[in-house]
N, C-alpha and C positions, 0 to 999 in steps of 0.2 A: 662592383656595386658597392656601394658605401654601406657599412653597417656599423651602429654603435654598441650593439649587445657583445659579450663576451661568451664565445662558446665553448665548450670541451669533448674533444674526442671522446671515442669509445675507449681509449687506451687508459683513459682517466675514471672511466667507470659510470660515465654520463653520455646516453644516447640520443641525438637530435631527433624529434618527433616530424617524421613526414607528413604533411597535408594531403588531406584528399584529394584537392584540387592543384592545379598548376598555378597557385597563386604565391606571391612574395610575402610571406610572413617571418616573423623573426625567428620562429621556433624550427621552421624547416631550411632555414640557410646554412649550406655547407662551404665554410671558408677552406677550400683545400689547401691553397698555399699558404696560408699564414700558420691553419692547424696542423699541416704536415700528415693529413690522411693519406693513407695509402688506396690506391685504385679498386682493391679488392674488398673495402668497406663501403663502396657507395652501394644504394639500396637500387633495386632493380624496379622500375615503374610501370606499373598497371596502366594505361592512359585512359583505357575505357572505363567508365562506371559499371559497378555490377548490378544488374538489376534485383536487388535484394527480395525484392516483394512482388516480383513478376511483373505481370500487368496491372497496375495500380488502379486503372479505371474501373468504372462499375457502370456505366453509362450504357446505353442498347435496350435496356429494358421496355422504355416508352417508346423509344425508336422504332424498333421491332412490333410492337403491337397495335400503335396509335397512329392518326391522320393528322397532318400539320396544315392548319389553313390559316389564312389572315383574318383581324378583324380591325373594325375601324372605331368601335365605340370602347367605352371603359366599362362596360358589362356585356355579358353575353345570354341570352334567353333560350330556350328550349322547351317543347313539350314533348310528352310521350304520352302514348295511347294507353287508356283504362282498360278495365277486363272487358270483355264483349258482353260476357252474361253477367246477369244480375243475381249477386250473391250477399247475404249478411248475415250477421249475428246481433243478438238481442235477447231480450227476456219474454215469455209470454206467462199469462194468465190462463191456466188451461180449462177454466171453468167458461169463460167464454171467447177465448182463442185470440184474444187482442196481444199484440208484440208491440214492443214499447222500448226504450232504452236502444236504437238500432245504432250498430256502429259499422264501421268499414271492416272487410274481414282481412286486410292488409296492415293498415295502420292502427287499426284499435278505434280512432276517434270516433266521434259521435257524425253520425251522417242520416241525410234526407233521402230517404228510399226513392227508387223509381217504380215501384212493384203497381200495377194496376189491377183494379176489380177486372174478375172474368181469369186471372192468371192461376196456373196451376204451380205448386211448389211442393220439393222434395224436404222435408224438415227433420232434425236432428233433435229432439226434445231430451233432456236430461234432466227426469224426475226424480222424486224422492225415491220411488221402488227400482230405478235404472233409467237407462237410455231407451227410447222409442226412435226408431225410424218410421215418418208416417208420412202419406201422401195426403195433400189438402187444396183446396179450393180458396181462392182470395173471395171475400164477400164484400170486403171495404178497403179500399188502396188509397193511392196517391191522390184520387180526385176528394177523399173525405180528410185525410192528413197527411203531412209529409214527414211526419216524425213517428206515427203508429200506423198500424194496420190488423187488420181481421182476418183469420183465417178458421176454416171449417175441415175435418177431417172426413174423408170418403169412408173410415171403417167407424164411423161412431156420430153422434149427435155432438159432442164437443170433444176436443184433446182430452178430457178426463175419463172418457170410457175408452181409450185405448191402451190396451198393454198395462204395463208398469205406470201408467200415469194417473193422478188421482186428483179429487178436487182441492186438495191441500196444496197441490203445487201451483201457486197464485203468481210467482215470480222467480222463474226456473230459467236456464240457458237454453236457447236455442240456436240454430244454425240451419241456414234453408238459402234455396237456389232455387229458381224460376227455370222450368223445364217445358213451358207451353200456355196454353189457356183451352177453357171450355165455355161454350155460350147452350142456351136454349134455343129452339127454335124460334124464329120471331123476333130475336132479342135486336136490342142496339147495337152499333159498332162500339168497340172499345172507345173510350177516352183518353183523352192526352196523349202524348207521345214521348219516346224515351230518347233524349238528346244523347249525342255521343259524350262520354266521360274520358276526361284526359286530367294531365297533372303539367304543371309547368314549374319548372326549376331554372336558377338562375347561379351564375358565378362572375367574379371578378377576377383580371389579371392583375399581377402585383410585381413590382418593380424589382429587379435582382440587380446588383451591382458588387463590383470589384474594382482592383486596382494594383498597378505595379508599379515600381520606382526604383531607379536605379540612378547612382550620383554620377556626375559628368565624369571625374576621375576614374570612378571604376568602370565605366564604359569605354575610356581610353588606355585602360591598364592591360598589359601584355600578360597575361596570367589565363591561359587557356587550359579547358579540358576536352576532350572527345564526349561527345554526349549523344544517348539515342533515347527516345521516348515514345510514349504510348500516341502523342499528336503528330509524329513524323518527322521532329526536329532532329538533326544531326551535324556532326562536324565539331570543331575547335571553339564552340561561341558560348562562352561561359554567363554573360548574362542574358543571353537568349535562352538558355538553357532554363533561367530562371523564370522567363517570361512565358516559357512553353510550359513548364509547370502551371505557372498561373492560369494560363488559359485553359488547359487539360482541366486542371481543378473547375473552374468557373464552369467548363461545358457539364460536368459531374452534376454541379450545383443546379443547372437547368433542368435535368432530370429529378434530382432528388427533391426539391421544392416542390414538382408536379405529384410526387408519392408522399410526402409528410405533410404538405400546407396544411394550414388548419384556420378556419375563420373564427376572428375574435368575438365572443361573447359579449353580452351588454355589461357585466362587470369587470370585465378586460380593460387595464390601463395600460396598454402596451403602446398605443398610439397610431396603431396602423389596424388597416381592415382585415388584414389576412384574406386567405383564399381556402377554397375547399378542393384538400388534395385525394389521390386516389384512398388512401386508406380511412379519411373521414368519410369522403363521399358511401365507400362501403358499411362505413358504421353506421350511416344516416339511413342508407335506402336499401342496403343490401343484406347479406346472412352474414352474422360472425358466429364462429365457431371456435369454441375454447378446449383448450387440452385435446385437442383431436389425435396429437400423436404422442402420447404417454406410452411408455412401454407396456406390453401386453396389450396393445391394440387389436381390435378384431374386426373381421369384415363385418360384422352387424351394424357396426359404428359410421362405417361408411354407406352404408345401405340406408341410415338414417339420412344421411346428406343426402343423396340419389330422392329420397322422398320430399326433402326440401326443395330439392331442384325440379321435382314436377309440379310442384304448385306453382312455380314461377314459368320462364318462357320454357324450360324443358329443351335447351339448346343442346343438340348432341354431342358436338365436339368443345372442349374443354381442355386447358391448358394450366396445368399444376407449377406454379413457380416456389420451390422449397428450399429451407436450410437445410444443413447438412443433417441433422437430427431427422427431422421429418422424411427424408428423402431415404434415409436408410431403413425407417420403419416401414415405410411402403414396399422397399425392396425385400425386407424379412417377410413381410406378410403375404405378399405375391410368390416369392420363392417356396413358404409354408405349403402354399394351395397344391403345389404339384408334389409334395413330399410323397412319395409312394403310390401315387396315380399314374394309372396308363395312360399314357398320351396327354398329361396333364398340361397345364401352362407353359412349362418350362422348353415344351418341346413345337416345334414348327412356329408358333406365333412368333416368337422370338429368336428365330434361326437357330436354337441349338436342337441337339441330338441327343440320344441316349450314348452315344459313341464320345462324347466332348464333354470336357469340363462345362459345367453350369455358369454361364454366366449370369451373375445375381443383380448386375445393374440395370433393369428394367428402364426402359423408356417411354412404353406405352403399354395400355390395358385397357380392355372394354368391360364393363359390368352392367347387366341390364342392358339400357339401349344408349347408352353413353360412352364415347369415346374420351379417354383421358389421355394426356401427353405430359410427361413430367420433364422438370429439368432442375436442376441447381440455379440458384437465384443468389449471385455473387455478393448482391448487397445486403442479404442476409448472414452473411457467412465472414465479411471481411471486417477485423477487429477495429477497423477505425470507421465503421459505419456501424448499422444494425446490430451486426455481432459483438459489438461492445456492450448494448444495452439490453438487448434481447426483446422480449415482450411478443414478437410475431414469428410464428413458423412459416408461414407461406401464402400465397394467393391462390385462388381458383378464378380463370379468368375466361369467358366465353370466348369461343372464337368464331361468332356470328358476325354481321353486318347489319347496317340500318340504312337507309335512303334519307340521305340530305341534301340540302340545297346547296352546291358549291358555289360561292360568289365569282371566282374565277373564270369559271366555266359556262355559269350562268343556267344551269340545269341540274336536276337531281341526279346524284351518284349514290353508288354506294360504297359505304364509309365502316371501318371498324366502329364498336362501341366507345373508345377512346380518342377524343380529340385534342390536339395541342393548341390552341387558339393562342395567337401572339398580335401585338399591333402593329400595324402596317398602314400606309397609305403612299399614294404618289410621291410625297415630300420626303417623308421618312420612314424607314422600316427597322423595327423594333425587334425582330426576332433573334438577333445577336449583333449587337454594336461594339464595336472597339474604335479607339481613336488617342493620337497621342499628342501630349502637351508638354512644353519644356523648351528648352534650347540644346538637345541632343539628338541626335540621331535622326536629322533633317529638320525636325519641328524648331521652331522659332517663334514661339506665342509668348513665352513669359520669361523674363529674366534669370530666372534662377538656374543655377547650374546643375539640371538633371534631365531625366525622361522620364515621364509618368504614360502608362497605357492605363486607359480606363475600360471597362467593362460593363454592358448593360444590355438588360432584357426585360422585356415586359409582356407576359404570358399568363396562361392558367390552363388547367384542365378540365374538359368536358368528358363527366363519366355520364354514357347513356346507358338507358336499362340496368342501374346500378343494382337491381333486385336478383340478375342473373349472377352477380359475383359473391366471391367467399373469401372471407378474410378469415385466416386459422390464428386465434392468439394463442398464446401460451403462458 
């Protein structure tokens, strides 16, 4: 092998630096014949790469929780059921019982009510003297006004005659729900009808790309290293090792995009529309809890979370995906519940006994009517992903299902609340495309002396019933 560099062996005090790969570099060339190196000075070579960071991939979260379905359009639209029972917030004049400024109990936005004359309601009125829960009859409903209605209490002539309420309470807060109706003998039927309430949501797929390139000379170079990786590649294929890492990194991006994606608002200048990812969907339509896992956390804080879940779908089984700090807080909290307790949570439920060391790594627990299964989420702990920037302690994902129409099966099927929608048709499947261009590796599409591997996907995440999801911000 010809070499123009001058090398000095260890006798002269300069040691040649071995390369991490079987590549022909000047700094790792050993001219044994000319430099007179003794055989005992030759380095021992470990041919296999050391997996310094273990399994470097973070994908699998969406695959485990979601269903994948193709779509042909550049937009996906779905509707979600509204609440079955009529309930509103507003302000009330206690002198005449007129309710105005009616708002939705979930979104807080102004709302046209659907309460009819003759309906009976349970109302909570916050008067100057205190809060009163009072039952009333609607004397003027939607047939009179869509933005106001009038109620009269069963316990007095007007609300001002009930308990802590007074004539001076002319614009106080009221929350009420309909529990039935009552009419006198011979009265006409209830007028108008209540139409089903639903909400419509939409999301758009985003195009994700990546690219790998290697020069023709490097592809032909005899400089191999034994490789192994998360994507299954192995053997002495140096440039394919680089391609394998690119492929696995792109697969991780496909999941990270669905978690982190964000729609661009009207003031953004990024030039793309973006897409609503899981974190933004929960922020817009779900429950956001801040500083839930601070040191000194108590069980009562999580009981408050259960009360929030009660207000939503009350799905019994839920999964907690947490970072390391949050997971340890839960372990400490659950372990503390059994301290000194006879037959406490440390025994039986978690396959522990009084005669063995306590396993403090709890994987599940039940509180109230809810079951929780918790695990570490590598994405939150890895220093090259969310573990670097923080801001997120974990997610609570409901384990329920919903009925959706499957285009391929042609019927309604049960699906989880998370759907990965990707563009596909008979002519082109964009779930994950790869193609090779260049003049190396069998390709002959361009005259450049190189091989290029291209990656593309077009997808978005549909988060249904996001009101049952919880995002734990830190």
